[in-house]
N, C-alpha and C positions, 0 to 999 in steps of 0.2 A: 414353825408352823405357817408363818406369813408368806415364807417363800415358797413353801410346798404348793399353797393355795394359788398363788401367783403362775407357777410351772403350768398346774392344771388347767388353768384359764388360758394361759399362752397355747399349750397344746390342744385344748377344744377349739379354740380360734382357727389354727392352722388346719385342723380337720376340717371345721365348717367351710374353710375357704376353698380347700379341695374338693369337698362335695359339691360345692356351689358352682366350681369350674366344670367338674365333671357333668352335672346336670345341663350345664350351658352347652357345653360341647355336643352332648346328644342331642339337645334340642335343635342347635344349629344346624346339625347334620341331619335331620330328619323333617325339619319344618318345611311347609310348602311356601315358595316364595311367588308373590303375584308380580308379574312384569306386564306394564302398560306398552302397548304398541299402538303408534297411531298411523292410521290409513285413511285414505279417501272414502268416500261414502260406498254402501253395499252395492255390489256390480261392479265395481272398479277392479282393476287387475291388483292393486295394493291389497284391497279388502280381501280377494280371494287368496293372495299371500298370506295375510295374517290370519285367515281361517285355516289354511292348511297348518301354518306353524302351531297354532293353537292345539289342532288334532293330534300332530305328531309329538308335541311336548307332552299332551297329558297322557299318551298312549305309552311313550318310550321313557318320561322320567316325571311321575307324579309330583315331584317335589318343584318343577317349575310350572306355573299355571300362567298362559298367556291370555292377556284380556286385552280386547279389540277396542280402542277408542276411535269413533269417526270423526274426522275433521275435513276442514275444507281444502286439504292438500297440503303440498311441500312446504309452502312458506309459513303456514300454522303449526306443521308438525315440527319445524325448525323451531319456532318461536316457544312452543309449548315444552321441547326438549330443553331449551335454555331457561325456561323457568322451573323446570323439574317436575311439570306435570306428567311427562313420558319417561319411559326408561329405553324405548325403542321407536323408531319413526323412520317412515319411507319417504325418501325426498330425493328429486332429481339432482344430479351435481351441479347444476346451475344456479340452484338455491343458494343464496347467500349464507355461508356457514356461521353457526355460531362456536363461541369458544370450546362449550362443554361437548360438540359433536364430534363422534369418532365412527369411522368406517366400519363395518362387520364385514360385508360382503356386496358385490353389485349383484342384484337381485334380475334386473331384466332391462334391455335397452329401450328408452323412449326415443321412437323414430318420428320425426317431422313429416305429417301428412298436409300439405296444404291442397285443398280440393276446390276446384272449380267446375261449373256446368261444362258440357261437352264442347258446346259452341261458344266458349267465352273467349275474348280477346285478351284475357289474363294470361301472360306466358312466363312471367318472372314476377318477384316480389314487388319490384318497382311498379308493376301494372296495379297494384291494389290502391293506389291513390284514388281518391273520388270514389271508391267502391264500398258495398255493404258488407263489412267483415264481421265473423261470429268466431267466437273461440269457447271453450268452455269457463265455468266460473272464475271469477277473479280470485288470485290467490293460490290456484293450483299450479301444478307442474306445467300442463298445456299453456295456460296463460302467461307464466313466466318465461316460457320457451318463446313463445310468439313475440314477446316484447324484446328478447334478446335478439331476434331474427330480424324485425323491423329496425332495431337500432342500428344494426350492422349495415342496412342500407339507408340509413338516414331518414327514416320515416318516424313518426309520430302519431300517435292514435287521433289527433285532431286532422290527420290528412285524409281520413274516411270521411266517406258520405255517413256511416253510421257505423257504432263499434259496438256489439251486442255480446255479453257475456252469459252465456246460458249453460243449464245444467246437461249433463251428459244424455239425458233422454229427450231433450227439448230441442238440442242443437240440430242434430239430423232433420228433424221434422221440419223446423225453420228453412234449412237448406234445400230441402226436396220441395217445400211449397212455394219456393221462389223468393223466400223474403230476404236471402242473402246471396251476395254475389261470391262469396268464397268463404269458406270455413277451415279451421286450422285445428288439428290435435296432435298431440306429441304423446302418441302410444306404441306399444309394441304392434308387430304386424298381426291383422286378423282380429284385432279389438273390434266388438261390436259396434262400437261408434262410427268407424271409417268404414267397416263391412257394409252395414247398411246402405250407406251411400253409394260406395263404388259397384256394390252388386245391382244397383238399381238401373244400370246402364246408362244413366244420364249425366254421369260425372267423370271426371278425370284428376289426375295428379299432377302437380306442377313440379317440373325438375328444379332441384335446389343443389347445385353444382359448385358452390364455393366454401365448402366445408374446409378444405386444406389452408384456405386464406384466413378464414375466421378463427383457425386454430392458433394464429399468431397472436392474439390477443385473447381468447378464448380457450384455455388450454384443455378444457373438458369436452371440447367439440369431437365428434367422430364423423367420418365419412363413411356412409352406409349405404348400400343397394338394397332395393327392394326389387326381389327376383320378378322376372316376367310371369304373370299368371298367379301371382301371390292371393290375390282375392278372388279370382274366378279365371277358371280353365278355358272355357269358350263361350264367346271370344275372349281371349286373354285380358286380365286387367291386372297389371298395367300391361299393355302391348308389348312391351320391350324391359329389359333390366333398365330401373330408374334410380338414377343419383339422388339422394337427398342427405339429410343430417340426422344424427343420432346424438343422444346424451344419456350416459347410464343414469339408472335409477338404483339408489342404493340403500341397505338397510342399515341404519344409524343407532349408535348405542351411546347413551350418556357415558362421558368419562369415568364417572364414579361408580357406574354399575360393575357389581363385582366379577371381576375377571373371570374367575372360574364357571359363573353362571353365563358370560358372555362366550366363552370357550366351548360350554355344552350346547349352546343354541348354534353355534356354528357347526359343531359336530352334527347336530341332528340335521341342519339344511342340506349337508353336503351327503351325508349318509343316508338321507331320504329325499334326494333330489328327484328321484323318479315319481314319488307320491306327489310332490309339488307339482311336476309337469303334468300330473292326472287332472289336479285342480285347475290347471291353466297351461296350455301348451307353451306359452311365452317363458314361463317360469324355469323352462329346460335351460336357458340361458344363464342360469346362477353361475358365476365365477367369482375366485379369489381378487381382491383389488390389486393383489401384489403382481398380478399377470398382466395390468393394465399399464398405459402410459398417461393415462387421462387422471390419474389420482390427485384429488384436490385438497384433501385433508388427511390428517394421521389416521392410521389403523387402531383400532383398540388392542389394549395388549392382549386381552383374552382371546381375540380372534388371532392375533398373531401367534399367540401360544400354540393354537390348532393348526394353522398354515406351516409352522415351522417343526411341527411334532416329528418327522422324520428326518429332519437335517442332523447330522452329527454334531455332538458335542465338541468344545474347543478341544479338549483334550484328544478326543477321537480324530479330529482334523489336524490336529499335530503331533500326533503319536511318534512320529521319528524324531521330531524336534525335542519332544518331552523325554523320550527316552535317552536322546544324546545328553539332554541337561542332567538327568538323573545319573547317567554314567559319570559325567564331569563332576556333578556334585559328590558321587561316592568316593571317586579318585581322589577330589580334594579332600575330603572328609579324612579318608585314610592317611592322606599326607599329613595333614595336621594332627592326627594321633599319633602318627610315627614321631613327627618331629616333637610332640609333646613329651611321648616316652623317653625320646633321647635326651631332652633337656631334663626329663626328671631324673634319669640315670646320671645324668652329668653334675645336677645339683647335689644328687645323694652323694655320688663320688666324691665331690669336694668338700662335703660335710664330713663324710668319713675319713679324709685325709687330715683335715684339722683335728678332730676327734683322735685320732692315733697320733700326731703330733703331742696332743696335751697328754695323752697316756705316756708316751715316751718321756717328756718333759716333768711329769710328776715322778717317773721311776727315777729319773737322774738327780731329781731334786732331794730325794731320800738320803742320798749319798753325799750331798753338797755340805760343807761346813764353814765357807769363808763367805763373808758377806757379800763380796765383789761376784762371785758365782751364784748366789741367790737373787742379788739385784739384776744381773744380766738375765736370769730366769723369769723374773718377774716384767722385764723390758719385752722379751719376746711373748708373754702372754698377751699385754696390752696390744703390742704390734698385730698379733694373731686376732685380737678382739675386733682393732680397727679395721682389718682386712676382711671379717666376715660381715662388719657391718657394710662396708663397700659393695660386698658380694650380694648382698641381700638388695641392697638399693638397685643394683645392676640387673636384678632377677637370675644371678648364678646361683643363688641358694634359696630353698624352699623355706616359708616360715616355719614349718615343722622341725626340719633340721636345724634352725637356727636356736629353736628352744632346747632342742637335745644338746647343741654345743654350748650353751650358756650354763646348763648344769654341769657339764663336764667342766668347763671354765671356772665357774664357781668354785668348785672342790680343788680346782688345780691352785688358784690363787690363794686360797684358804691355805693349803697345803705349803707354799713356798713362805707365805708370810709366818706360818708356825716355824718352820725350820729358821726363819730369820731370827726369830726371839730367842729360839734355843741357841743358834749360834752367837748371839749378842750376848746372853748370860754367861755361855761359856768363856767368851774372851774377856768379860769383867772378872771372872773368877780368878783367872790366871794372873791378870796385873795385880790383883790384890797382894797374893801369894808372893 
């Protein structure tokens, strides 16, 4: 009775475990997951990207809810990704990476805009020494890019007459009011901050033409051309194609973010890239990091699964070799089976030979009356026994055949010894008479 109760309890526990597992799987497959994405403040390009992604995800996959977290820019995004406060983050590729960061996609290029008044004597970065310079807020992508630029020219912020870090709304006003001799921004072409100043007719762009040299130590740098008339058609601004520098801005994911979630987010981005471009034209530059030579960190495995979705599997890529190996393996297996079959037949034939010799010897023993003949038969049986043992050790006889042989051999040796007893008795009777 106790055993019966224990069995019921065990069965109940197993069933409960299966039910719990089924409930969890159903919950995991239907629950909505909130993904936190770090962007710059409202009005920035990264914020527009976050809004567009959130809208697309809500419509196309309700299980993924994208929540925008406003930050001070790339540096803070990267730090918060490291601390686990964010699942996704927008950051320029010149931002020092943390171990947890993985690339999902290159969202848009950040292009260096060094803007000065039309009549300014500033013709290159080195001319900024002793001037009043302004950039967007400290910690953001533009601020970090500017520090990268001046470091290449061996200039420090202390070399400026003043160095102001202003919000995106205040920076253009400060420049247009004459409070700055130069302003810098690292943004996509057409962004309002640069457009407001360049379209005023009182500012121009400074050529930045050493991108290739900078790449020798800063591999994420790209040479970029701002086309003639990109900001204004008549008169054209810039007046001719202008060389400058670019750095990709990436969508990053925490390395521990579910690969399937990242794969789905990547799919949404590329399947609905036209919708992204409607939110901001600059987002039309979305591309896979695998297409670029400026990749500075690993790609998230979920994004890789999306990018490699159309690639043939290893078996498909090597179908001819696999078919050849299968052919060789089949031939080899057939050869082994044939050898085993021949060996088996040989082993059986040897066992049959010994058995036949025993049967013959037993028949002869029935007609033997002399001790010498019977002893000779016994010697033959023991010699045969030794030979079978040797054959068994050398693999020339199977174990099953040896067992059959031993049955026959035991009967034969008993028959011979019985005949020896009879022969011995008859001999004694004759001598007594």
